[in-house]
N, C-alpha and C positions, 0 to 999 in steps of 0.2 A: 504494500499500499504506499509506504514511504517513497518507493522508487517511482511510482506513478505520479505522485504529487510533485516531485522534483522535475520530472519530465514536463508536466503541465505548467509548472512555474517557468521553466526554461522557454517553452514554446510561447507562452504569453509575453515574456520579456522580449523575445525576437520579434513578435508581431507588433508590440508597442514601439520598438526601435524602428521597424520599417515604416510605421505610420508617421513617426517623427521625421524621418528622412524625407518622406513625401511632403509633409507640411513645411519643411524647411526650404523646399524648392520655391523660387520666387514666381510671381505672376508672369513675369516676362518669360521665364524658362518654360512654364506651363503652356503659354500661348504658342511659343515656338514648337514645343513638342506636339501640341494638338494639330498645328498646321502641317507639320511634317508627317504625322500619322495619317491624317486625312489624305494627303498626297500619296503616301505609300499604299494605303488601302485602295485608293482609286486606281493606282497603277497595277496592283496585283489582282484585285477582285472586282473592280468596277465601281461605278458611281453609287449603286445601291448600298454596297458595303461601306463606302466612305460616309454616306449620309446616315447610316445606322450606327456609326461609331459614337459613343458617349464621350463628349468632350469635357475636359476638366474645368475649363474657364468659358465664360461667355464673351461674346464679342464686345460688349460694353466694358468689361474688365480690361480687355486688351486695348481698347481705345483709351481708357483711363491711363494705362501704362504708357501708351504713346504720348499722351499729354505730358506725363512726367518727364519723358525724354526730351520733349520740345521745350519745356520750361525749366531746364536745368540752370542753376545759378551761373555756371561757367559761360553759357551762351549769352546771357545778358551782359556779363562782364566784357566779353569779346565784342559785342555789338556796340557798347558804349552808352546806350540809353534804351528805355522801354519803347520809345517811338520807333527806333530802328528795328527792334525785334517784331513789332506789330506790322511794319510795312514790308518786311522781307520774309521769305520763306525761312523757317528755322534752320534748314539744312545749309543755308548760305553761311551761317556762323559756326557750323559743326566741324569738328576735325574728322579724320578718316574713320577712327573707331566708332565715334558716335553715329556717323552716317551709316556704317555697316549695321549697327544695332537697329537703327531706325528703319532701314530698308528690309531687314529680316523680319521685323515685327509687322511691317506693312504687308509683306508676302504672306506671312502666317495668318493675318486678319483676312486677306483675300481668300486663302485656302479654307479657313474656317467657315466662310460664307459660300463655299463651293463655286468660286469664280477666281479669276486671275489666270495668267498665262500658264504657270507651272501646273496648277490643278487641272485646267482644261486640257492641256497637252497630255498629261499623265492619264486621264480618263479616255481621251480620244485614241491615243496610240498605245493603249495598255497591252500587256502580254496576253496572248490568246491561249 
C-alpha cells in the first residue's frame, strides 16, 4: 500500500510540474505555437483538421500581445516623441529582432484565423 501511495504522489508531482511549465509559456509563444500547429495540420491532414484544432489562445489575446510589441518603451525613445509614433508605422522604429517578432506574430494571427499566405498554401498544396 505504501508503495502505491509513493507512486501516486510521484505521478501527481510530475503532472503538476508539467502544468506549471505550460503556464509559464508566454502568450506570445502560445500564439506562435497555435499558428504553426494550424499550418502543420493543414499541410498534413487538410483544412478540416486545422479548423478542428483546439487553440490555446484567442485571436484577441494575440492582438493584445501585438499591441504590447508596438508600444514598447524603446520604440518611443527611438522615435523621439509620441506624435512621431502615432504618425509612422511602429515597424519604422523597430530594430531587426523586434521586426522579426512582430512579423511572426502577424503570420500566426493570420494562420489562427485560417487565412494568410502560409496557411492557404499549406492547405492548397498539402501532401496527398
